[in-house]
N, C-alpha and C positions, 0 to 999 in steps of 0.2 A: 119591577125591574126598570133599569134606566132605558130610556127610549133614544139610543144613539148607537152608532157603530163602534166597534172595538178595534184596537190597534196592536201591532207588535210594539216592543219596548227596546229602546236603545239607551244604555247607561253611560253617562259621561262622568268619570270618577275624578275625585280630588280637584274639584274646581274651587279656586280661591275667591273669597269675597272680602274686600277691605272694610275694616271698621274705622270710625272717625279718629281713633288714636293710632292708626297705622297697623294694628294687629290684624292678621289675616285668619279667617275661619274657613275650614275645609268642608266641602259639600260634595255629595254625589247628586247628579241631576239626571232624572229619568224622563226621557223624551218619547212621546208617542211616535211610532215609526212605521214606514212602509218599505218593504224590500231593502231593508238594511240602512235606510236613510231617515233621519229625523223629519217629521212633518214640517214642510216649509211654509208655515204661517204662524202668526202670533196666537198663542193659546192662553187660557187662564192657568194660573200656577197655584200649587199647593205647597205649603211649607211645614216641615216638622223639624224643630230644633231640639237636639237631644244630647245629654251628657253620657249616653250609654253606647255610643259608637254607631256611626251611620251604616256600618256593615252588618249590624245585627240581623240575623235571618228573618225574624218576624217583621222587622222594619223593611227589609228588602221586599218581602211578600206584599205588604201594604202598599209600598210605593209603586211596585209593578202593577198592582191591581188598579190603582187610580190612574196611572199613566196609560194603561190599556184602555181606559175609558175616556181618553182625550184630554188629560191634564199633564202639564209639565210639573213634575214633583221634585222638590228640593229637600234632601235630607242632610241637615247640617250638624256637624259636631260643635257643641257649645265651646266657648273659650276655655282653654286649658284642658280640654278633653280629647282623647284619641288623636286625630290628625290635625287639630287646630292649634294655633299659636296662643300665647298668653297663659295666664294663671286663672284657675277656677276659684272664685269666691262665691260660695253657695247662694244662688238666687239673685244677689245684689247686682250682678253684671248683666242680667238678662234684658232689662228694658231697652237700654241704648243699643245693645248688640242686635236685639230683635228688630227694632226700628230700622237700623241701618241695613239689615238683611232684606227686609220687605222692600225697601226702596231700591236696593241693588237689584233684586229680582225684577221689579217693575221696569227697570231701565234696560233689561236685556232684550235683544231682538226677538227671542222666542216667547216673550210674555206680552199679552195684550193689555197689561195694566191692571188686571184684576188678580189679587192674591188672597187665597184662603189659608187658614191655619188649622192644624189638627194635632192631636197627641194626647197621651195619658200621663197623669202624675206630674213629674218634673216637666214633661212636654206640654202639659196643660198650664202649668205655671208660666212657662216661657211665652205661651200665647197671651195670657192675661197681662203679663209684664210688658210686652211690647204694645199691647192695646192701651196701656196707660199713657203712652207717648203719641197715640193717635196718628200712626203713619197714614199718609193720604191714600195709599193704594191698598190698604187692608180692606177686603170686601166682605168677608164673613169668617166665622170661627166655629170650631167644634171642640171645646175643652171637655175632656173626659176625666173626672175624678181629680180635680186640681184645687189649688188653694185660693183663698180670698183675703184673709187677715191672719198672717202666721202667728201673731201673738195671741189672738183670741182662742185659736185652736189650730192644730196640725203641726206646729213647731213647738211653741209653748202652749200651755193649755190651763186656763184658770190659775196662772202663776207658776204651775209645774212645768217640767220639761218632758217632751215626748222622746223617750230613749231610742226610738227608731232612727233618729237622725245621728245619734252617736254611732249606731250600727252602720248606717249609710256611709259615714266617713271612713270606717274601717274597710268595708268590703268594696266600696267604690274606688278608694285609693289603690287597692290591690289590683282591681280589674282594669283600671284606666291605663291604656297603653300609650299615653302621651309621652313623647320623647323627652321633653324637658323634665317631666316629673320622674321618669325612670332613667335619668342620665347615668346614674351609677348602678351597676348590677346588683349590689347588695340591697338596694331599696326594694326592688321587686322580690328578692328572696325573702326579706324580712316580712313585708306586708302580706305576701301570699302564704306565709306559714303562721300567721297570727289567727288565733281563735278568739273572736270577740267575746264569747261566753266567759272566757277566763278573766277578761277585763271588767266584766260586770261585778266581779268580786273585789275590785280595786278602784272604788269610787270615792271621791270624784277624780276625774283625770287631771293630771297636773302637767303644766308646760314642761316639755323636755323629758318626761318620765314615762311615756308610752311609745309604741312603735310609730305613732303618727309624727313623732319628731323628725322622721325621715321624709315626711311629706309636709313641710312646714306651712304651706298655704292651707292644707286641710286642718292641721292642728289649730291654726289661727282662727278660721271661721267657726270650727266646732267650739272652741273655748269661748268665742264671742257669743254665740247663741245659747250656750250652756250657762254662762255666768251673767249675761246681761238680761235681767228679768223685768225691770221697770219699763212701762210702755212710754217710750219717748221717741225722739227723731230716728234713732237706730231702727226701731220696728215700724216706722212710718214710711220708710223709703219704698219706692214702688216695686222693687223686686220682691220684698217680703209682704207687701201690703197693697192689695188692689183697692180695697175698700176706701182708703184715705185719698185715692186719686180717681174716684168715680166720676167727678165732673169732667175730667180730661179724657176719660176712657172712650175709645172709638164707639160710635153708634152704628153698629153693623148687625146683620142677622147673626144670632148666637144660639147654638144648640148645646145645652149643658146636660151631661149625663153623670150619674152617680149611683151608689149602692148603699143599702141600709147597713151593711157591714163593712163599708169602705172607710178608710182613714180620713176622707174628705167629705163625709156625709153632710155635716153642718155647713162647711164652706160652700158646697155646691148649692144648697138651698138658700143660704145667705146671699150668694151671688145672684141667684135667680130673682129673689125679692128686690134686691137693690137695682139690678139692671132693668127689670120689668117696670119699675117705678120711674127710673130716671131716663130711659132710652126708648126710642121708637122701635128699635129692633128690626124684625120681631125677635122675641126671646122665648125659647122653649126649654123645658126641663123634663128629663125622664129619670125616675128613680127605681132601680131594680133591687132585688134582694141580695146583690152580689157582694163579694169581697173585692179587694183592690186588684185592678189589672185591666188590660185591653180586652183579652179574650175570656176573662172570667164572665163577661156578659153573655157568653154562649154556653155557660155551664148551668145545670139545673140544681146546683147545691152551693151552700156556703158553709165552710167548715164541716161540722158533723151533722148538718141538717139538709134534708132534701126538700126542695121547694116545688117539685113537680116539673114536668116537661115544658109547661107554659112559661116557666121562669127564664128559660134560655132563648136568647134571640137567634133567629135563623142565620143572620149575617150582620155583624156589627159594621163591617166594611160597607155593605149595601146601605145601611142606615145613614152613614156618612155621605155616600154617593148621592143619595136623593137630595140631601141638604145642599151639597155643592152644585149639583145640576141646576137646582132652582135659582140659587143666588149668584152663581158664577157664569152660567150658560143660559139663564132665562128660560129654562125648560119648564113648562107648565105641568107640574106633577102633583099639585095640590097640597104641598107640605104646609103652606101658610094657612090652610083651612082646617088643619088638624088641631086637636085640643092642645092648649099651651102647656098643660101639665099631664104627665102620664106616670102613674105610680103602681107599684106592685104591692098589694095588701097581703102580707105574710100571714100564715095560719089557716086553720080550717082543714088541715090534712088528716089522714087516718090515725096518726100517732103511732103507727107500727114501725118496725125496723125494716128498711129496704134491703136489697141484696148486697149492697155495699156496707151495710151495718149502720146506716144513717137513720136518724129519726125523720119520718115523713111528716114534716110540718105543713107543707102545702102553701097555697096562695093563689092569687089571681090578679090580672091587670085591670086597671080602671082608669078612665080618662076623667080629668077634672078641669075646671075653668080657672082655679086660683090656688095659691098656696100662701098661708095656711088655709084650710077649708073653713068657710064662713059658718057652715052648719055644725062644726065640731064644738062641743060644749066643754069649756075649761072647768074640770071637776077636781077639787082637792080631795085627796085621800090622806087621812091623818094617821100618824104613828101613835100607838098606844102602848102602855106599860106592859101589857100582857103579850106583846108581840103581834097584835092584830093591826090590820090596815083597813080603814073604813072611811066612808064619806061622813061619818058622824064625828064631830069635833070632840076632843078630850074634855072631860068635866072636872078632872082632879085639879086642885089648887096647886099641888106640887107633884111633879113626876119626872123622872129622868133615868137614864141608863148610862153607866160609866164602864169603860173598858180601858185596857192598857194597849198602847201602840208602841211596838218595839221596832225601830228602823232596821235592826239586825235580823229580823224575822218577818219581812213584809208579806202581805197577802199576795199569793202568786196570781199572775194574769192567766185567766182561763177564757180564751177567745176574746172577741171584741173588735173594735174599729181601729185597726192599725195596719201598717204595711211596712216593708223594708226592714222589719225587725228580724234580721237574718245574720247568720255567720257564714264564713267562707270555708268550705271543706278544703283540705290541703290538696295541692296538685297531685294528679295520679302518678303512681310510681313509674319511673322511667321517662317521664315527660320533662324535657329540658325547659328552663325558664323562658328561653327565647321562643319556645313553641306554644306557650300558654295562650297566645292570641288566637290560636286555631281551635281552642276549646270554648264552646258557647258558655258565656259567663253565668247565666241563670242555672245551668246544670251544676255549677259548683256552689250555689247558694242553697242554704237550708234554713228553715224557720228556727229561731231561738225558741219561740212558742207560737203555735198556730193561731191565725185570726179566725173570725167568723163566729157562727153559733155553735155552742158546746154545752153539754151538761156541766153544771158548776160543781164539779168534783175533781179533785186533784188526780193526776195521772202522769205516767212517764213521758208523755209528749210535751208536758208543760214545764217550763223553766222554774226551778225553785221548789218543786214538789218532792215529797219524800213518802215512802211507804209508811202506813198502809193505805195511802191514797183515799182519804175520807172526803166527804162533801165540804166545800168552803163554809157552809152554814154551821158546821160543827166547831169552827174556830171561835175562841172566846173574844177575838177582836173583830168579829163580823156580827153586826146587829141585824136581825132578820125581822121584817114586818110584812105580814101577808094577809090577804083577804080570806074569808071562807071560800069554799068551792063556789064558783060563779053559777048563778041560776040561769043565766042566758049568755049567748055569745056577746062579747063586748069588744068593739073595735076601737083601738087607740091609734089615731092618725094625726100627726102634727108635731110641733115643738114640745119638748118636755123640760120641766124645771122642778127642782127640789128646794124648798125653803127649810132651813134648819136653824134652831136655836142651840148654840153649842158653847162649851167652855173647855179650857185645857190648863193643865199644870205647867205647860211649856210656853216659852215666848213665841214659838211658831210651830205649827203642825199642819197637817192636811186633813180634809174630810172627803171621802169618796161616796158616790151613790151609784147603784146599779139596779136597773129595772129587769125583772125576771118573770118569764112565763112558766109557771109550775104545772107540769103534766101530772095527773094522778098515776098511781102504780098500775101497771098493765102486765100482760103475759110477756111482752118483749122487754119491758123496762120495769122489773118488779119493784124497784125503789122509786119509781117515777123518773122524771127528767126535768131538771131546772135549767131552762133555756135562757141564756143572757140575751136581752133585747137591746139595751143601751146602757152606757155608763159615762161617768165624768168625774171631775175632781176640782177642788178649790184649795189654794194655798193661803193659809189664814193671814199671813203678813199683808195680803192684799184684800183684807176684808172691807176696807174703806174705799180704796181706789187702786186701780191697777197702774196708775201713773207713779205712785210712790209707796214703798213698803212702810208698814207701821207694825211693830211687834205687839204681841198681845200682853195684856195685863193678866197674869195667871189667876184663874178662878172667875174672871169676869165673863158674863154671858154676852155673846155676840149673835146677831142674826145674819146669816149668809145665804146666798142663792147659788146653787150648783146648776149650771145649764147643761143638760144632757144632750146628746145628739138626737135629732128628730127621728121619728120612725113611723111605720105603718104596720100594725100587727093586730090580728084578731085573736083575742084571748077567748078560747072556746069554752062553752058551757062545761062545768066540772073542773076547769082549771082554776088556779089561784093567781092573782096578781101579787107579786112580791117586790119589796124594796130592800136591798141590802145596803147598809151604811157601815163604813169602816174608815181607815185612814191611809191605806196604801193599795196599790194595784201595780205590782212590779213584775216584769220590766216594761209594762206599757208606759208608766210614768216613773220619774225618778223618786226615790224614797226620801221624804223630808227627814233630816237628822234631828229635828225638834230643838236645836240649840240656838236658833236665831242668828247664827253666823252668816256672812255673805254667801248667797246661793252659789253652789258649785265650788266652794272654797273651804268647806268645813273640814275640821280635823277630829271632831268628836261626834258621838251620837248619844242621845239619852232617851229613856223610856218616858212616854207622856201618858198621863191620866186624862183621857178625853171623855167628855160627857155630852150626850144628846138629850135635850129637854123635849117633853111631850105632854104639856099640861095646858090648862085653860088659857093662860096668858102667854104661853110659849108653844103654840101648836105646830110643831114640825110636820111638814106634809109634802107630798108630791102632787103636782098638778098634771092631770092627764087629759088630753083632748079627746073626749068620747064622741064618736060619730053615731048619731041616732040610727037605729036600724030602719031601713026603708025610706029614709028621708033624703031623696034626691041622689042616692048613690048611683054612679054611672059605670056601666061595664065598658 
C-alpha cells in the first residue's frame, strides 16, 4: 500500500485548455481536498487523454482514486470528442495536443511541475504520442496495452487491415456526443441504428455509400487507413508510429503493461525492447494472460479459458499508484529494485472444465531480467507432407500442399488478439435520442466475435460460422501440422515466426499462421480442445518490401516470414503443438480479394489456388523459443 495520507476529492468540470491552433479541449480536474476546499499547495499531476468521454464512470472512479492519494488528475476529452472542440482524425492529432496539454497543466498554480500520464488502449497511444514531442514537464508514464508502430501491427498488420478499426469508426461515431459532430439530429439517429455486422457483408466501404458519410471526418480517416497500405510518410507520422520517433521520445520512467491475448501484445514488447535499449528510464514491462482492457487485468480468465486466481491482479490502480508515488513524489517504495520483466507463463492447469464452463488452462507468474529470454533456444519445427510437425527437417526432394482460398467464404475468426471488434446494439425502446448520453456506452457494445482463448471450433458466438459448427481443422482451406503427443512439458516463451515457401495462382493473396495448444480428449472435453495461442498474417504483394507493393508472378515460389505475436505458454506433456496455415482470418483481418486491385478499392474477388511447400530445399517451418526446464527459471 502507498505510504501517505488520503484526501477528499473536489471536481472542477469543463475546464478549457487552449491548443496551439486555437482549438480548446475540455477537461475535468480532480483536486485533493479538505473540508470542501482544494488543497492549497502545488501537487504532482496525472493526465489521461481519452476519446471516450471524461465523464465515463470507470474513468471517474480511477481519477477519484488517484486524487484521493494526493494527485491532481486531469481527464481530458481528445479533439473532436465529447466536450472538446475541433475534429477527430484518428491518432494523428494526438502528439501536439498532448504536448500542449502537459505544458498547460505544468503552468497551473495547482501543479508542482511534475506530470505523469496513464491510460489504456487509445489512452496509451495518446501518452506515447505526446512523448514523441518530449514535453519538458512529462515526468513518468504508465501505458497499458497501447501501440508502437501502427503499420507493423495493430492498425495494419503484415500488409492486411485490422477490421476492428472499421468497427471502431462505426460505434465510436455513434457514441461520441460531440456537439459539432451531432449538429443535425438525423446524424445521431442514423449512426445509432446502424449494425456494423451488416456492413461486413458490403466490403470494401466506398466514400459516400455508408452511414459514415454523415460523419465525414470519420469516413475520411477510415478510408485513409483502409486504403493506404504502403509504408511511407503517412504511417511514419508520430501519432501512428512511435518507433520512428524513438530518438526524440521522452526519457522518463515508463511502466508498460500488456496481455498475451491483447490486441497490442507485440507492440507492448516491441516498445519495451526499444525503450530499454535507447533510454535510461527505468523501463519495466508486465505481461499477463489477459484480453484487452483496463480491468481485464483483474480477471482470472481470457475468453473461454481460466488461468487460475493468480492471473488476476489484486488492484491495477494500486500498481499504478506505486509507480507514480516513486517517480512523482520520491517515495522510496522499492519499485526500481523489482525485476524489469514480469510475465505470466500460461498452461499447466488441470485441463478440466470450471464452474463457468471454461477450460482450466492455468499458469503462474515469473520474474525475468530481460526480454527475449537469453536462455530460450530458437527451435525450428518443420512442416511435413503427412501433416506432422517436428524438429526433423523434411527429406523429400519435392513436397507441397495446395488448397483453394475463396474470399467469399473466409476462415472465421475464433478468438485471438484483438479488441474493439464490436457492434452497437440499438437504443433501448422508449429512450429518446437526446437521452442516449445517460446510457453507459460500453453497455450498448457487443462483440462481433469474442477475443481471447477458445477451442478452434465454429460456434454461434463467432461471426461467419454456420451449423453444424465443426472444427476449423476440418475445412479444406486450413492446413494442419502437429507434433505427436509431447513426452514432456515444453515451455514456449518469446517471439514467434513462421517461414513459408509458397506460391499462388493469383497476383495477390494472403497467408495466415496460427499456433495451437492441442489438449487430448478428456471426460470434460471428449473431443479434446484446440486452444489458439497466437496468430498473424502476411499480404503477399508485400513479399519483398512493405514500402512498395509488388504483385506476384502466378506459380512462382516465394519465401515469406509471418511474425506472430509473442507468447509464454507451457505445452503440457501429452499435448500437441499445432500450426494451422491458411489464407484468411475474418473479421480479425480483411479478406484479400486475390485480384491485385488497389487495396480497399476492389470490385471483384477470385478464388486462388495457394500452395505451401515443405521439402528439402523449401523447408517451411515455425521457430519456437523453447525454454529449457530448470535452467534459471525464476518464480
